C-alpha positions in Angstrom: 111.2 269.4 60.9 112.1 266.6 63.4 113.5 264.5 60.5 115.7 267.4 59.4 117.0 267.9 62.9 117.8 264.2 63.4 119.5 264.0 60.1 121.9 266.9 60.8 122.2 265.8 64.4 123.5 262.3 63.5 127.2 261.7 63.2 128.1 261.6 59.4 129.8 258.4 58.4 133.0 258.1 56.5 133.6 255.9 53.5 134.2 252.9 55.8 130.9 253.4 57.6 132.5 254.7 60.8 131.8 258.1 62.4 134.2 260.7 61.2 135.2 263.5 63.6 134.7 267.0 62.4 137.9 268.6 61.3 138.3 272.3 60.8 140.4 273.9 58.1 141.4 273.0 54.6 140.5 274.1 51.1 137.6 272.4 49.3 137.9 272.3 45.5 134.6 271.9 43.7 134.5 271.4 39.9 131.7 272.4 37.6 131.3 272.9 33.8 131.4 276.6 33.1 132.6 279.2 30.7 133.5 282.9 30.4 129.7 283.7 30.7 129.6 282.6 34.3 128.0 285.3 36.5 127.6 286.2 40.1 124.4 287.8 41.2 122.6 287.2 44.4 119.2 287.3 42.8 119.6 286.1 39.2 121.2 282.9 37.9 121.1 281.0 34.6 123.7 278.2 34.5 124.8 275.6 37.0 128.0 277.5 38.0 125.9 280.6 38.8 123.8 278.5 41.3 126.9 277.0 43.0 128.5 280.4 43.5 125.2 282.0 44.7 124.9 279.4 47.4 128.4 279.9 48.8 127.9 283.4 50.0 124.2 284.3 50.1 121.3 283.0 52.1 117.5 283.0 52.1 115.0 283.7 54.9 113.7 280.1 54.9 114.8 276.9 53.2 113.2 273.6 52.1 113.1 270.5 54.2 113.5 267.0 52.6 109.8 267.1 51.7 110.2 270.5 49.9 108.2 272.2 52.6 109.4 275.6 54.0 111.4 275.4 57.2 113.3 277.9 59.4 116.2 275.6 59.6 119.3 277.2 58.0 117.4 280.3 57.1 117.8 283.8 58.3 114.2 284.3 59.4 113.2 283.8 63.1 109.5 284.1 62.3 107.2 284.6 59.3 103.5 285.3 59.9 100.4 286.3 58.1 96.7 286.5 58.9 95.3 287.0 55.4 98.0 285.9 52.9 98.4 289.6 51.9 100.3 291.2 54.8 103.4 289.3 55.8 105.6 290.1 58.8 109.1 288.8 58.7 111.5 288.9 61.6 115.2 287.8 61.2 117.5 286.1 63.7 119.6 288.1 66.1 123.3 288.4 65.6 123.5 287.9 61.8 126.4 289.7 60.2 127.3 290.4 56.6 130.8 289.6 55.3 131.9 293.2 55.9 131.0 293.1 59.6 127.8 295.1 59.3 124.8 293.7 61.2 121.8 292.5 59.2 118.9 295.0 59.8 115.4 295.8 58.6 116.9 298.3 56.1 118.7 295.4 54.4 115.5 293.4 54.3 113.7 296.4 52.7 116.5 296.8 50.1 116.6 293.1 49.3 112.9 292.8 48.7 112.8 296.0 46.7 115.6 294.8 44.5 113.9 291.4 44.2 110.6 293.0 43.1 112.1 295.8 41.0 109.8 295.9 37.9 112.7 296.8 35.7 114.8 293.8 36.7 114.8 290.5 34.8 114.9 288.5 38.0 111.6 290.0 39.3 109.2 288.5 36.8 107.7 285.8 39.1 107.3 288.3 41.9 105.7 291.2 39.9 102.1 289.9 40.2 102.5 289.8 44.0 104.9 292.5 45.1 106.3 295.8 44.0 108.9 298.0 45.9 106.1 300.2 47.4 104.8 297.2 49.3 108.0 296.7 51.3 108.4 298.6 54.6 110.5 298.5 57.7 108.9 297.7 61.0 112.0 297.8 63.2 115.7 296.8 63.1 114.8 293.1 62.7 111.5 293.2 61.1 110.0 294.0 57.7 106.4 294.1 56.4 105.6 292.9 52.9 102.1 293.9 51.6 101.3 291.8 48.6 99.2 293.0 45.6 97.1 289.9 45.9 96.8 287.0 48.4 99.4 284.3 48.3 99.1 281.7 51.0 102.1 279.9 49.7 104.5 282.9 50.1 106.8 281.0 52.5 107.8 278.9 49.5 109.0 282.1 47.7 111.0 282.9 50.8 112.7 279.5 50.6 113.6 279.7 46.9 117.4 279.9 46.5 117.3 283.1 44.5 115.4 285.0 47.2 118.5 285.9 49.1 119.1 288.8 51.5 121.8 291.4 50.6 123.0 294.6 52.2 121.8 298.1 51.3 123.4 299.2 48.0 124.2 295.7 46.8 125.1 295.3 43.1 126.1 292.2 41.1 129.7 291.2 40.3 129.7 293.0 36.9 129.1 296.3 38.7 130.8 295.7 42.0 133.4 293.0 42.5 133.1 293.2 46.3 130.2 290.7 46.8 128.8 290.9 50.4 126.3 288.4 51.7 125.5 286.6 55.0 126.6 283.2 53.9 129.3 281.0 55.5 132.0 282.0 53.0 132.8 285.4 51.5 134.2 286.1 48.0 137.9 286.6 47.7 138.3 286.5 44.0 136.3 285.5 40.8 137.5 285.0 37.2 134.5 284.0 35.1 135.2 280.7 33.3 138.2 279.9 35.5 137.7 280.0 39.3 136.2 281.7 42.3 137.7 281.5 45.8 135.5 282.0 48.9 137.1 282.3 52.4 135.6 281.5 55.8 133.2 284.1 57.3 134.7 284.3 60.8 131.5 285.9 62.3 129.0 283.6 60.7 125.8 283.4 62.7 125.5 279.5 62.8 127.7 278.8 65.8 130.8 276.8 65.1 130.3 276.7 61.4 131.6 276.7 58.7 134.4 274.1 59.1 136.5 274.8 56.0 139.0 277.6 55.6 138.0 278.2 52.0 135.9 276.9 49.1 137.2 277.1 45.5 134.7 276.7 42.6 136.6 275.7 39.5 135.1 275.9 36.0 135.9 273.2 33.4 135.3 273.3 29.7 133.4 270.0 29.5 132.3 267.0 31.5 135.3 264.9 30.3 137.8 267.5 31.8 135.6 267.6 34.9 135.6 263.9 35.6 139.3 263.6 34.7 140.2 266.2 37.3 138.2 264.4 39.9 139.8 261.1 39.2 143.2 262.7 39.1 142.8 264.4 42.5 142.8 268.0 41.1 139.4 268.6 42.7 137.5 267.1 45.7 134.0 267.2 44.2 132.4 267.3 40.8 128.9 268.7 40.3 126.6 267.0 37.8 128.8 264.2 36.4 127.6 262.5 33.2 125.7 259.2 33.5 128.2 257.5 31.2 130.9 258.0 33.8 129.0 256.6 36.8 130.0 253.0 36.5 133.7 254.0 36.3 133.4 256.5 39.2 131.5 254.0 41.4 134.4 251.5 41.0 137.0 254.1 42.3 137.5 253.4 46.0 138.7 257.0 46.5 135.3 258.4 45.4 131.7 258.5 46.6 128.8 259.0 44.1 125.6 260.7 45.3 122.5 260.5 43.1 119.6 262.8 44.0 116.2 261.4 42.8 114.1 264.4 44.0 112.9 265.3 40.5 115.3 267.3 38.4 114.0 267.8 34.9 115.6 268.5 31.5 112.7 269.7 29.4 112.6 270.0 25.6 111.1 273.5 25.0 108.8 273.9 21.9 107.9 277.6 21.5 104.1 277.6 21.1 103.7 280.8 19.2 106.4 280.0 16.6 106.2 277.6 13.6 106.0 274.7 13.4 104.5 274.5 16.9 101.7 277.0 16.7 99.1 274.3 16.2 98.6 272.4 19.4 98.3 269.2 17.4 101.9 269.4 16.3 103.0 269.7 20.0 100.8 266.8 20.9 102.2 264.7 18.1 105.8 265.3 19.2 104.9 263.9 22.6 103.2 260.9 21.1 106.1 260.0 18.7 108.7 259.3 21.5 109.3 256.1 23.4 110.0 257.4 26.9 111.4 254.2 28.2 113.9 253.9 25.4 114.9 257.6 26.0 115.5 256.9 29.7 117.6 253.9 29.0 119.6 255.5 26.1 120.3 258.8 27.7 120.4 258.1 31.4 121.0 254.3 31.5 117.8 254.2 33.5 119.2 256.6 36.2 115.8 258.3 36.6 112.1 257.5 36.3 109.5 258.3 33.7 107.6 261.6 33.5 104.4 262.4 31.6 105.6 265.9 30.7 104.8 266.9 34.3 107.1 268.0 37.2 107.4 268.5 40.9 106.9 264.8 41.9 107.4 265.5 45.6 104.5 268.0 45.6 101.3 266.8 47.2 99.4 267.9 44.1 101.7 266.1 41.6 99.7 264.7 38.7 96.5 265.8 40.3 94.4 264.4 37.4 96.1 261.0 37.6 96.9 260.9 33.9 98.2 257.6 32.6 101.7 257.6 31.2 101.8 258.6 27.6 102.8 255.6 25.5 104.4 255.9 22.1 101.5 256.2 19.6 103.0 256.6 16.1 99.7 256.1 14.2 97.9 258.7 16.4 100.8 261.2 16.0 100.9 260.9 12.2 97.1 261.4 12.1 97.5 264.7 14.0 100.4 265.8 11.8 98.4 265.0 8.7 95.5 267.0 9.9 97.7 270.0 10.4 99.1 269.6 6.8 102.4 267.9 7.4 103.7 265.1 5.2 106.9 263.7 3.8 106.8 266.3 1.1 106.0 269.0 3.6 107.7 267.8 6.8 108.0 269.3 10.3 111.4 270.9 10.3 113.2 272.3 13.3 116.6 272.4 15.0 116.7 271.5 18.7 119.5 273.4 20.4 121.3 272.3 23.5 124.3 273.3 25.7 127.4 271.2 26.0 127.8 271.8 29.8 125.3 269.0 30.7 125.4 265.6 28.9 121.8 265.0 30.1 120.6 267.9 28.0 122.7 267.4 24.8 122.2 263.6 25.0 118.4 264.0 25.2 118.3 266.4 22.3 120.1 264.0 20.1 118.1 261.0 21.2 114.8 262.9 20.8 115.6 264.0 17.3 116.6 260.5 16.3 113.3 259.0 17.7 110.9 261.5 16.1 112.6 261.4 12.7 112.6 257.6 12.7 109.1 257.1 14.1 107.6 259.6 11.7 109.0 257.9 8.6 110.2 261.3 7.3 107.2 263.4 8.3 109.5 265.0 10.8 113.0 266.2 9.8 114.6 267.5 12.9 118.2 268.2 13.7 120.1 268.7 17.0 122.8 271.3 17.5 125.1 271.5 20.5 126.3 275.0 21.4 129.9 274.9 22.8 130.2 278.3 24.5 127.7 280.9 25.7 124.5 278.8 25.1 122.7 280.4 28.1 123.4 283.9 26.9 123.2 283.6 23.1 120.8 280.7 22.3 118.6 280.0 25.3 115.2 281.8 24.9 116.8 283.8 22.0 114.7 285.5 19.4 114.0 283.2 16.4 114.9 280.0 18.3 111.8 277.7 18.3 113.2 274.5 20.0 115.8 274.3 22.8 116.8 272.5 26.0 116.6 273.7 29.5 116.8 272.2 33.1 115.3 272.8 36.5 116.3 271.6 39.9 113.6 270.0 42.0 111.1 272.3 43.6 107.4 272.4 44.6 104.7 272.8 42.0 103.8 276.5 42.3 107.3 277.9 42.1 108.1 275.6 39.2 105.0 276.8 37.3 105.9 280.4 38.1 109.4 279.9 37.0 108.3 278.5 33.6 105.6 281.0 33.0 107.0 284.2 34.5 110.7 284.1 35.3 111.8 282.0 32.3 108.9 282.0 29.8 110.7 279.5 27.6 107.7 278.1 25.6 105.6 281.3 25.7 102.8 279.4 27.4 100.0 280.1 28.1 98.3 281.0 24.9 96.2 284.2 24.4 92.8 283.8 25.9 94.0 281.2 28.4 92.8 281.3 32.0 95.9 279.6 33.3 97.4 282.6 35.0 94.1 283.5 36.7 93.7 280.0 37.9 97.3 280.0 39.3 96.6 283.2 41.2 93.4 281.8 42.6 95.1 278.6 43.7 97.8 280.5 45.5 95.2 282.6 47.3 93.1 279.6 48.3 93.7 278.2 51.8 91.2 275.4 51.6 92.9 272.1 50.6 90.0 270.8 48.5 89.3 274.0 46.7 93.0 274.5 46.0 93.4 271.0 44.7 90.5 271.5 42.3 92.2 274.7 40.9 95.5 272.8 40.6 93.8 270.0 38.6 92.4 272.7 36.2 95.8 274.3 35.9 97.6 271.0 35.2 94.9 269.9 32.8 95.4 272.9 30.5 99.2 272.6 30.6 99.1 268.9 29.9 96.9 269.3 26.9 98.3 272.5 25.4 101.8 273.2 26.9 105.0 273.3 25.0 107.3 271.3 27.3 108.2 267.7 26.6 109.6 266.1 29.8 110.1 262.4 29.2 111.6 261.6 32.6 113.0 262.8 35.9 116.7 262.8 36.2 118.7 261.2 39.0 121.2 264.1 39.2 124.6 262.6 40.2 127.6 264.2 41.9 130.9 262.5 42.8 133.4 263.5 45.5 136.5 262.3 47.3 136.1 260.1 50.4 138.0 262.8 52.2 135.0 265.0 51.9 132.6 264.5 54.9 129.3 265.9 56.1 127.3 265.1 52.9 123.8 263.9 53.8 122.7 261.6 51.0 119.1 262.6 50.7 116.8 264.2 48.2 117.3 268.0 48.0 116.6 270.9 45.7 120.3 271.3 44.9 123.3 268.9 44.5 125.3 267.6 47.4 122.4 268.1 49.8 122.0 271.8 48.9 125.8 272.0 48.6 126.2 271.0 52.1 123.7 273.8 52.9 126.0 276.5 51.5 129.0 274.3 52.2 128.9 275.0 55.9 128.2 271.4 56.9 131.1 269.9 55.0 134.7 269.2 56.1 137.8 267.4 54.9 139.5 264.6 56.8 142.9 265.8 55.8 
């Protein structure tokens, strides 16, 4: 916590290394690749533009510090307590107002958590094992009680997750109600999916003196080429998720700053484990053994990342709890496994790996992966890669009949990442029938003893390592670029780009 305070307390430096005085006013233009499927929902996101817009106007009770531990800094909660991991008492800060002038009360907390845990809602999947609407009750105007269905000693992490936002009573998403009201530093003025959203300063924002800007505009671009051209041409002030291929050029531009976040973003290849040809675990294992991870990292990211062993959450204390050595390319071993399953040149492993075009790190990895497994297998694998131009996240991602596709996750601790992959977005349909993985996960969350919890995590990670459907060859250094006129960006590891978007853009300002 002290480190967080000192980081925000320091005077941010301008491009010349000199302290830059905070300047109020101005319009910040932020570019991101998006399309007409862009959405605005305080509790449910799919694509990168959804995450950006969510974080402009909505806030959570707690947030993550640079070590991905829950902290009260920049959150709405004043205090979160529990004695048994089942009953949680949450009290919010005084003086918090919504965009419409209404004060945040216990009624809003109740509504928010009942909406978050609504068993009929797609966004509630990860919460359903722990909370249902009946477990949410008001204590007083600033306090709510959550009674969980089973113990979860890690529930503060859930409170810190960027989709666990607080909304007013009666809130509905943009598709149902275009008046979006949150507590964040900027309130929605207008939104045209696939084009632009404009968010204006929340005059009665609770964090005294902030935000600094008059407005934030989130502009959607058709592809990364248009995005980076707009940045270089001065049409936007910041570009989220710029392609690796453009980094050398952008770094040479004296009008720009480049910020690479090495906290552990992943771009997994998803193999659906209950669909052919991946039903047999040996086929999944062979795919992992056929690839040369070092070559993929160099080819796709120009080494702007570090190797992964199909694992995730490198900042978590329980990362790679079993200390598995890095999987090296093992063509002979892979072909032996495929032969045992019944695959050969005359009966090859055939699949089409689908990817979106809104992130070159995803489409690039899909193409490189397919090239490697086809070449290394000598014809035993005949895979193709297809890039979907528009609507990937609504029409192709996790769609019925699609057995191999790309996804991405921003950095987060181990338990919420596991939960996201198994409950919220069950991309690979892991775990298999008869697995004890979910029971082990629940037991680990309930456990308060570090050694006993670590033992459960090791068991959980072992099963996923051996039988899971994700191939994660590396961690991505996610890169963003912005004008030197943009100030207040803390260049540190964070769960979201631009240091959590300048923590909802409230810490950012423009020099002129």
